[in-house]
C-alpha positions as CSV (number, residue, x, y, z in Angstrom):
1,X,32.8,-25.1,2.7
2,X,33.8,-25.2,-0.8
3,X,36.5,-23.0,-2.1
4,X,34.3,-20.1,-4.1
5,X,34.7,-20.4,-7.9
6,X,34.7,-16.7,-8.2
7,X,35.5,-13.5,-6.6
8,X,32.7,-11.6,-5.0
9,X,30.5,-9.4,-6.8
10,X,30.0,-6.5,-4.6
11,X,30.0,-5.5,-0.8
12,X,27.7,-3.9,1.2
13,X,29.6,-1.3,2.8
14,X,26.9,1.0,4.5
15,X,24.0,0.6,6.4
16,X,21.6,3.3,7.7
17,X,18.4,3.4,9.6
18,X,15.9,6.4,10.4
19,X,13.8,7.0,13.3
20,X,11.4,3.8,13.3
21,X,8.1,3.8,15.3
22,X,4.3,2.8,15.6
23,X,3.6,6.3,15.5
24,X,3.6,9.2,12.6
25,X,7.3,10.2,12.6
26,X,7.6,12.0,9.0
27,X,7.0,11.5,5.6
28,X,8.1,8.5,3.2
29,X,10.7,10.8,1.3
30,X,11.8,12.4,4.7
31,X,12.4,9.4,6.3
32,X,14.1,7.7,3.1
33,X,16.6,10.9,2.9
34,X,17.4,10.3,6.6
35,X,18.2,6.5,6.2
36,X,20.4,7.2,3.0
37,X,22.4,10.0,4.5
38,X,23.1,7.7,7.6
39,X,23.8,4.7,5.1
40,X,26.4,7.4,3.5
41,X,28.1,8.1,6.8
42,X,28.0,4.8,8.1
43,X,30.2,4.0,4.7
44,X,32.8,7.0,5.1
45,X,31.1,8.9,2.2
46,X,29.9,12.2,1.7
47,X,26.2,11.9,0.5
48,X,27.6,13.7,-2.7
49,X,29.6,10.9,-3.5
50,X,26.6,8.3,-3.9
51,X,26.5,8.2,-7.7
52,X,23.3,5.5,-7.8
53,X,20.3,5.1,-6.1
54,X,17.5,2.5,-6.5
55,X,14.2,2.9,-4.5
56,X,11.6,0.5,-3.2
57,X,8.3,1.9,-1.6
58,X,5.6,-0.5,-0.6
59,X,3.2,-2.2,-2.8
60,X,0.4,0.0,-0.8
61,X,2.0,3.4,-1.5
62,X,1.5,5.7,-4.4
63,X,4.1,6.1,-6.7
64,X,4.4,9.9,-5.4
65,X,5.4,8.8,-1.7
66,X,8.9,7.7,-3.1
67,X,9.4,9.5,-6.5
68,X,12.6,9.7,-8.5
69,X,12.9,13.1,-7.8
70,X,14.1,11.7,-4.3
71,X,17.5,12.6,-5.7
72,X,17.0,16.3,-5.4
73,X,15.9,15.8,-1.8
74,X,19.2,14.4,-0.9
75,X,21.2,16.7,-3.3
76,X,22.4,14.0,-5.6
77,X,23.7,15.1,-9.0
78,X,24.6,13.2,-12.2
79,X,23.8,9.9,-11.0
80,X,24.8,7.6,-13.2
81,X,22.4,4.8,-11.8
82,X,18.6,5.5,-11.1
83,X,15.5,3.5,-10.7
84,X,12.6,3.0,-8.7
85,X,11.8,-0.7,-8.5
86,X,8.8,-2.8,-7.7
87,X,8.7,-6.6,-7.2
88,X,6.8,-6.6,-3.9
89,X,8.2,-8.5,-1.2
90,X,11.5,-9.3,-3.1
91,X,12.6,-5.5,-4.2
92,X,14.7,-5.0,-1.7
93,X,17.1,-8.2,-2.4
94,X,16.7,-7.4,-6.1
95,X,18.0,-3.9,-5.4
96,X,21.2,-5.0,-3.9
97,X,21.4,-7.6,-6.5
98,X,21.2,-4.8,-9.4
99,X,23.5,-2.2,-7.7
100,X,26.2,-5.3,-7.0
101,X,25.9,-5.9,-10.9
102,X,26.2,-2.0,-11.6
103,X,29.3,-1.6,-9.5
104,X,30.8,-4.9,-11.2
105,X,30.0,-3.5,-14.4
106,X,31.7,-0.1,-13.8
107,X,28.0,1.8,-14.5
108,X,28.3,3.6,-10.9
109,X,30.7,3.2,-7.7
110,X,28.5,3.7,-4.6
111,X,24.7,2.8,-5.0
112,X,22.2,3.6,-2.4
113,X,19.3,1.5,-2.2
114,X,16.4,2.5,0.1
115,X,12.9,1.2,1.6
116,X,10.7,3.3,2.8
117,X,7.2,3.1,4.2
118,X,4.6,4.7,6.9
119,X,2.0,2.1,6.8
120,X,0.6,2.9,10.2
121,X,-1.2,6.8,10.0
122,X,-3.4,6.9,13.0
123,X,-4.6,3.0,12.1
124,X,-3.4,-0.8,12.8
125,X,-1.4,-2.7,10.6
126,X,-4.4,-4.9,9.7
127,X,-6.7,-2.1,8.4
128,X,-3.6,-1.1,6.0
129,X,-3.1,-4.0,4.5
130,X,-6.4,-5.4,3.9
131,X,-6.3,-5.0,0.2
132,X,-7.3,-7.8,-2.3
133,X,-4.3,-9.9,-3.6
134,X,-5.3,-11.4,-7.0
135,X,-4.6,-15.4,-6.7
136,X,-7.7,-16.8,-8.5
137,X,-7.1,-15.3,-11.9
138,X,-10.6,-13.9,-11.8
139,X,-10.6,-10.5,-12.1
140,X,-12.3,-9.0,-8.9
141,X,-13.2,-12.2,-7.3
142,X,-11.0,-11.6,-4.0
143,X,-12.5,-8.2,-3.4
144,X,-16.1,-9.3,-3.8
145,X,-15.8,-12.4,-1.7
146,X,-13.8,-10.5,1.2
147,X,-10.8,-12.2,0.6
148,X,-8.9,-9.3,1.8
149,X,-5.2,-9.0,3.2
150,X,-1.9,-11.2,2.5
151,X,-2.8,-13.1,5.6
152,X,-5.8,-14.7,4.1
153,X,-3.8,-16.1,0.8
154,X,-0.8,-17.1,3.6
155,X,-3.1,-18.6,5.2
156,X,-4.8,-20.8,2.6
157,X,-0.9,-21.7,1.8
158,X,-0.3,-22.8,5.3
159,X,-3.1,-24.8,5.4
160,X,-2.2,-26.5,2.2
161,X,1.4,-27.6,3.8
162,X,-0.7,-28.8,7.0
163,X,-2.8,-31.1,5.1
164,X,0.3,-32.6,2.9
165,X,2.6,-32.7,5.7
166,X,0.9,-32.7,9.1
167,X,2.4,-29.2,9.9
168,X,0.7,-28.4,13.3
169,X,0.0,-25.3,14.7
170,X,2.4,-25.5,17.5
171,X,5.1,-25.9,15.2
172,X,4.0,-22.3,13.6
173,X,4.5,-21.5,17.5
174,X,7.8,-22.9,18.0
175,X,8.9,-20.4,15.1
176,X,7.2,-17.6,16.8
177,X,8.7,-18.1,19.9
178,X,12.1,-18.7,18.2
179,X,11.8,-15.3,16.6
180,X,10.5,-13.9,19.9
181,X,14.0,-15.5,22.1
182,X,16.1,-13.6,19.1
183,X,14.3,-10.3,19.5
184,X,14.9,-10.4,23.4
185,X,18.3,-9.8,22.7
186,X,18.1,-7.3,20.3
187,X,17.7,-3.6,21.4
188,X,16.0,-2.4,18.2
189,X,13.3,-4.8,18.4
190,X,9.5,-4.0,18.9
191,X,8.2,-7.1,20.6
192,X,10.8,-8.2,23.5
193,X,8.5,-9.5,25.8
194,X,9.1,-13.2,26.7
195,X,6.6,-15.6,25.3
196,X,5.5,-19.3,25.9
197,X,3.8,-21.8,24.1
198,X,0.8,-21.1,26.1
199,X,1.1,-17.3,25.3
200,X,1.0,-18.1,21.5
201,X,-2.0,-20.3,21.7
202,X,-3.9,-17.8,23.8
203,X,-3.5,-15.2,21.3
204,X,-6.6,-14.6,18.8
205,X,-6.9,-15.7,15.2
206,X,-6.4,-13.4,12.6
207,X,-7.4,-15.9,9.9
208,X,-6.9,-19.5,10.9
209,X,-4.1,-21.0,11.4
210,X,-2.8,-17.5,11.8
211,X,-2.8,-16.2,15.5
212,X,-1.5,-12.7,15.8
213,X,1.9,-13.8,16.9
214,X,1.9,-15.5,13.3
215,X,2.1,-12.1,11.8
216,X,4.3,-9.5,10.8
217,X,4.5,-6.2,13.2
218,X,4.7,-3.0,10.6
219,X,6.5,0.0,11.7
220,X,7.0,3.5,10.4
221,X,10.4,3.8,8.7
222,X,13.3,3.4,6.2
223,X,16.5,1.3,5.9
224,X,19.1,1.8,3.2
225,X,22.5,0.3,2.2
226,X,25.3,1.5,0.4
227,X,26.8,-1.1,-2.2
228,X,30.1,-1.0,-3.8
229,X,32.5,-3.1,-5.6
230,X,34.2,-5.6,-4.0
231,X,37.8,-3.9,-4.3
232,X,36.7,-0.7,-2.8
233,X,34.7,-2.3,0.4
234,X,38.1,-2.7,2.2
235,X,38.5,1.0,2.0
236,X,35.8,2.1,4.1
237,X,35.6,2.4,8.2
238,X,33.3,-0.3,8.6
239,X,34.0,-4.3,7.7
240,X,33.0,-5.0,4.1
241,X,29.7,-7.6,3.7
242,X,30.7,-9.5,0.8
243,X,28.3,-10.6,-1.8
244,X,29.1,-14.1,-3.0
245,X,25.7,-15.3,-4.7
246,X,22.5,-14.1,-5.7
247,X,19.5,-15.7,-7.6
248,X,16.0,-15.2,-8.0
249,X,12.9,-17.4,-8.9
250,X,9.2,-16.5,-10.2
251,X,7.1,-19.7,-10.9
252,X,4.1,-17.7,-12.2
253,X,0.5,-19.4,-11.0
254,X,-2.4,-20.8,-13.2
255,X,-5.1,-19.8,-10.1
256,X,-5.9,-21.8,-7.1
257,X,-6.4,-25.2,-8.9
258,X,-3.7,-27.7,-9.8
259,X,-0.8,-25.5,-8.7
260,X,1.6,-26.4,-5.7
261,X,3.3,-22.8,-5.9
262,X,2.5,-22.4,-2.2
263,X,4.7,-25.4,-1.2
264,X,7.1,-25.7,-4.3
265,X,8.2,-21.8,-4.5
266,X,10.4,-20.1,-6.5
267,X,13.0,-20.0,-3.5
268,X,14.4,-23.8,-4.9
269,X,15.1,-21.9,-8.3
270,X,16.5,-18.7,-6.7
271,X,18.5,-20.8,-4.1
272,X,20.1,-23.2,-6.7
273,X,21.3,-20.2,-8.8
274,X,22.6,-18.3,-5.6
275,X,24.3,-21.6,-4.5
276,X,26.0,-22.4,-8.1
277,X,27.4,-18.7,-8.5
278,X,28.9,-19.1,-5.2
279,X,30.2,-22.3,-5.1
280,X,28.6,-23.6,-2.0
281,X,25.7,-25.4,-1.2
282,X,23.2,-25.3,1.8
283,X,24.9,-27.2,4.2
284,X,27.4,-24.1,4.0
285,X,24.7,-21.9,5.3
286,X,25.8,-20.9,8.8
287,X,22.5,-18.7,9.3
288,X,19.4,-17.1,7.6
289,X,17.7,-13.9,7.5
290,X,14.0,-14.8,6.2
291,X,11.8,-12.6,4.6
292,X,8.8,-13.8,7.3
293,X,5.7,-11.8,6.9
294,X,4.2,-14.9,8.4
295,X,5.5,-17.6,10.5
296,X,4.8,-20.0,7.9
297,X,7.1,-17.9,5.5
298,X,10.1,-18.9,7.8
299,X,8.9,-22.8,7.8
300,X,8.7,-22.7,3.9
301,X,12.2,-21.0,3.4
302,X,13.8,-23.3,5.4
303,X,12.6,-26.2,2.8
304,X,12.8,-24.0,-0.4
305,X,16.5,-23.2,0.7
306,X,17.5,-26.8,1.1
307,X,18.3,-26.1,4.6
308,X,15.9,-29.2,5.6
309,X,14.1,-31.5,3.7
310,X,10.8,-30.9,2.2
311,X,7.7,-30.9,4.4
312,X,10.2,-31.0,7.3
313,X,10.2,-27.4,8.1
314,X,7.9,-27.6,11.0
315,X,9.6,-30.7,12.6
316,X,12.8,-28.7,12.1
317,X,11.7,-25.8,13.8
318,X,10.0,-27.6,16.8
319,X,13.4,-29.2,17.5
320,X,15.0,-25.6,18.2
321,X,17.2,-26.0,15.6
322,X,16.4,-22.2,14.5
323,X,16.4,-20.7,18.0
324,X,19.3,-19.4,20.1
325,X,21.8,-22.5,20.6
326,X,20.1,-24.2,17.7
327,X,22.3,-25.1,14.6
328,X,20.9,-23.2,12.1
329,X,20.2,-19.8,13.6
330,X,17.2,-17.8,11.7
331,X,16.2,-14.2,12.0
332,X,18.7,-13.4,14.6
333,X,17.2,-9.8,15.4
334,X,13.7,-11.1,15.6
335,X,12.9,-10.7,12.0
336,X,9.5,-9.3,10.8
337,X,7.3,-11.1,13.7
338,X,9.0,-9.8,16.9
339,X,11.8,-7.5,15.2
340,X,10.0,-4.8,13.1
341,X,8.6,-5.1,9.4
342,X,10.3,-3.1,7.0
343,X,9.7,-5.5,4.3
344,X,12.7,-7.2,2.5
345,X,15.0,-4.5,4.3
346,X,14.5,-6.1,7.8
347,X,16.4,-9.2,6.9
348,X,19.0,-7.5,4.7
349,X,20.1,-5.1,7.8
350,X,20.1,-8.0,10.2
351,X,22.5,-9.7,7.9
352,X,25.0,-6.9,7.6
353,X,24.7,-6.4,11.2
354,X,25.2,-10.1,11.8
355,X,28.3,-10.3,9.2
356,X,29.9,-7.3,10.3
357,X,30.0,-9.2,14.3
358,X,28.1,-6.4,15.6
359,X,25.1,-8.6,16.9
360,X,26.3,-8.2,20.4
361,X,24.2,-10.9,22.7
362,X,22.5,-12.4,19.4
363,X,25.5,-12.7,17.4
364,X,25.7,-16.0,15.6
365,X,28.1,-17.5,13.4
366,X,28.3,-15.5,10.3
367,X,30.6,-17.8,8.3
368,X,27.8,-17.7,5.5
369,X,24.3,-15.9,5.6
370,X,21.4,-16.3,3.5
371,X,19.3,-13.7,2.9
372,X,15.8,-14.2,1.2
373,X,12.9,-11.9,-0.3
374,X,9.4,-12.9,-0.7
375,X,6.9,-11.2,-2.6
376,X,3.2,-11.5,-3.6
377,X,1.7,-14.6,-1.9
378,X,4.8,-16.7,-2.5
379,X,5.0,-15.3,-6.1
380,X,8.2,-13.9,-6.1
381,X,11.7,-15.0,-4.7
382,X,15.0,-13.5,-4.4
383,X,18.3,-14.4,-2.0
384,X,21.7,-13.3,-1.3
385,X,24.7,-15.3,-0.1
386,X,26.6,-12.9,2.0
387,X,29.8,-13.0,4.1
388,X,32.6,-11.0,5.9
389,X,34.9,-13.2,4.1
390,X,36.4,-12.2,0.6
391,X,37.3,-15.8,-0.1
392,X,35.0,-18.9,0.8
393,X,37.2,-21.8,2.0
């Protein structure tokens, strides 16, 4: 690992969870407050010491479900930073990035970043997320054609990868099985029953080529982190998680024709920026925590962030490299497929746990952890490079 050319921008010093359930357990606001209070306590802070607040709601939720006046719910006064952000699934990572920049600039000392969602209100996740994704460039086309849900858009992208590179159904299955193997070691994971390839192939299709086990497992809940200046991180009760690199990449698209955004994504740009800012390269990454709402996202993220060559994500996973005992642990908590789907906060929270060395049976090499966010249908990409080490040697 090369020596970092700069000090870390900031550190994550607190992590907090609300209750999580597949059943109704409270409002988005109530769960957000619980997570922020838990994160502040984890950082050794009184809630009133938080002077920045960044909010991330689900794209399917209304603005009023997580409003700016959440500040009043928690009793925060005289905030130096307050915003509600919306860059779809990339937002959670963006919150941490903007919080890091704010504390580095002296705008705030302790910024709470929270995602909260209650998608399951007595109905399944498929019903909740069955909304049209505007991909064609023709207003309203998707709704009229019944092209509903992220699964439809991502399935088309996965089919393109299969056509270009020979990626197989079994390779998607290998990724899902690796995530399940990690989840079996995580007490917080929702899906911990052992899964074989036969189990995977026997599961029903949602939309080809995605089977049930290729898709995320949504829950009701909230997760928050506290971001502080790197210099202040060492003063807290928990090990700081230093933020060494940050990047974003948003390619845009021209519709469904003449565009390879489903294969050559903004992750390439985001990764290059993050690696450059940290003074490292893909070979220095010791584990990855990906936004993997679908198994295909994991394969494509390996390629986009330079962790394997273009088109080789399926073969890389099939060789067991991302599973327990593999050379590049990926989504060590089970990720979105077997852990739980709380959008971009799922990979962030696992990265914090791993960087602190608190992974227990699932603890992996935490020298340098890549964390990704992904929004839209592979439209919006963000990433972090975090480590327990203040200097990268």
